[in-house]
C-alpha positions as CSV (number, residue, x, y, z in Angstrom):
1,M,0.0,0.0,0.0
2,S,1.1,3.5,-0.7
3,E,1.8,6.1,2.0
4,A,-1.2,8.1,0.8
5,A,-3.5,5.1,1.3
6,L,-2.2,4.5,4.8
7,S,-2.6,8.1,5.8
8,S,-6.2,8.2,4.6
9,E,-7.1,5.1,6.7
10,R,-5.7,6.5,10.0
11,P,-8.1,8.7,11.9
12,Q,-6.7,12.2,12.2
13,R,-6.3,13.6,15.7
14,S,-7.9,17.0,16.1
15,D,-6.4,17.6,19.5
16,A,-2.7,17.4,18.7
17,G,-0.5,18.1,21.7
18,G,1.4,16.6,24.5
19,F,0.4,15.4,28.0
20,F,-0.2,18.9,29.3
21,T,-2.5,19.9,26.5
22,L,-6.1,20.6,27.6
23,R,-8.6,18.7,25.4
24,K,-11.4,20.9,23.9
25,K,-10.3,24.0,25.7
26,G,-13.1,26.5,26.5
27,Q,-15.9,24.0,26.5
28,G,-17.6,23.0,29.7
29,Y,-15.6,25.7,31.6
30,W,-17.4,25.8,34.9
31,T,-17.9,22.1,35.3
32,R,-14.3,21.4,34.5
33,L,-13.1,24.2,36.8
34,G,-15.2,22.7,39.7
35,T,-13.9,19.2,39.0
36,A,-10.3,20.5,38.9
37,G,-10.8,22.3,42.2
38,A,-12.3,19.2,43.8
39,G,-9.5,17.1,42.5
40,A,-6.9,19.5,43.8
41,L,-8.5,19.6,47.2
42,I,-8.6,15.8,47.4
43,I,-4.9,15.6,46.3
44,L,-3.8,18.2,48.9
45,L,-5.8,16.5,51.7
46,T,-4.3,13.2,50.8
47,G,-0.8,14.7,51.0
48,H,-1.7,16.3,54.3
49,F,-3.0,13.0,55.6
50,F,0.2,11.2,54.6
51,W,2.3,14.0,56.2
52,T,0.5,14.0,59.5
53,Q,-0.8,10.4,60.0
54,V,1.1,7.9,57.9
55,R,4.5,9.4,58.5
56,A,4.1,9.0,62.3
57,R,3.2,5.3,62.0
58,I,6.0,4.2,59.6
59,V,9.1,3.5,61.7
60,F,11.8,4.3,59.1
61,L,10.2,7.7,58.4
62,M,10.1,9.0,62.0
63,D,13.7,10.1,62.1
64,R,14.1,11.1,58.4
65,P,12.1,14.3,57.8
66,N,13.7,14.9,54.4
67,L,12.6,11.5,53.2
68,S,9.1,12.2,54.5
69,V,9.0,15.4,52.6
70,G,10.2,13.8,49.5
71,I,7.8,10.9,49.7
72,T,4.9,13.3,50.4
73,V,5.8,15.5,47.5
74,A,6.1,12.4,45.2
75,I,2.7,11.2,46.3
76,V,1.1,14.6,45.6
77,V,2.8,15.0,42.2
78,G,1.9,11.4,41.3
79,L,-1.7,11.9,42.2
80,A,-1.8,15.2,40.3
81,A,-0.4,13.5,37.2
82,L,-3.0,10.7,37.5
83,F,-5.8,13.2,38.0
84,W,-4.7,15.2,34.9
85,W,-4.6,12.0,32.9
86,I,-8.0,10.9,34.0
87,F,-9.4,14.4,33.8
88,N,-8.2,14.8,30.2
89,K,-9.5,11.5,28.7
90,A,-11.8,12.0,25.8
91,T,-14.8,10.3,27.4
92,N,-14.5,12.2,30.7
93,V,-14.1,15.5,28.8
94,E,-17.2,14.8,26.8
95,F,-19.1,13.9,30.0
96,L,-18.1,17.2,31.7
97,I,-19.0,19.2,28.6
98,A,-22.4,17.5,28.4
99,T,-23.0,18.1,32.1
100,D,-22.2,21.8,31.7
101,S,-24.6,22.1,28.8
102,E,-27.3,20.3,30.7
103,M,-26.8,22.5,33.8
104,K,-27.5,25.5,31.5
105,K,-30.9,24.1,30.7
106,V,-32.0,23.8,34.3
107,N,-34.8,26.0,35.4
108,W,-33.4,27.4,38.6
109,T,-35.9,28.5,41.3
110,S,-36.2,32.1,42.3
111,K,-35.1,33.3,45.7
112,R,-38.7,34.0,46.7
113,E,-39.8,30.4,45.8
114,L,-36.8,29.0,47.6
115,M,-37.5,30.9,50.8
116,G,-41.2,29.9,50.7
117,S,-40.3,26.2,50.2
118,T,-37.8,26.4,53.0
119,R,-40.4,27.9,55.4
120,V,-42.9,25.1,54.5
121,V,-40.3,22.4,55.1
122,I,-39.2,23.8,58.5
123,A,-42.8,24.3,59.6
124,F,-43.7,20.7,58.6
125,M,-40.7,19.4,60.5
126,F,-41.8,21.2,63.7
127,I,-45.4,19.9,63.2
128,I,-44.2,16.3,62.8
129,A,-41.8,16.7,65.9
130,I,-44.7,17.9,68.0
131,I,-47.0,15.1,66.8
132,L,-44.3,12.5,67.6
133,F,-43.7,14.0,71.0
134,V,-47.4,13.8,71.9
135,V,-47.6,10.2,70.6
136,D,-44.5,9.4,72.7
137,L,-46.1,10.8,75.8
138,I,-49.3,8.9,75.2
139,F,-47.4,5.6,74.8
140,H,-45.3,6.4,77.9
141,A,-48.5,6.9,79.9
142,L,-50.1,3.8,78.4
143,F,-47.1,1.6,79.2
144,Y,-46.9,3.1,82.7
145,L,-50.5,2.3,83.4
146,I,-50.2,-1.4,82.3
147,G,-47.0,-1.8,84.3
148,V,-44.4,-2.1,81.6
149,L,-42.6,1.1,82.6
150,K,-41.7,1.9,86.2
151,T,-41.1,5.6,85.7
152,P,-44.2,7.8,85.5
153,P,-44.8,10.2,82.6
154,P,-43.8,13.8,83.4
155,F,-47.4,15.0,83.5
156,F,-48.6,12.4,86.0
157,G,-47.2,14.3,89.0
158,G,-45.9,11.2,90.6
């Protein structure tokens, strides 16, 4: 086969670039930014956990602070590279872009509706709590009267 035939059969990559190239830059900005922030937070908290907890429990690291720093930095850098690789895979990028476009279609509630719904939920919770308290007092009195409980209910005056 000729070189022209081989090149026409291979799919052409539209996202030419190296490991640090962001795939489909500019699409799904806020979803990708939130995902990157969450990933960075998880990576930093993992590094902090290793530095504070694991280092104190591994005997050969207790007296070697430079080795502990090196291992912690290596773990953080390794996790960051793994996150970048996963974050930049084509299927994950497409998912985040689709999520961002779906979030733009959501009909967000107004502040007035949100405050009204919150008031209804809080009022309903108080009503249910009062009903359950009264039912509990009734059962307490009933079980006291039939001799199951030895402590009288608070309203019996003992």
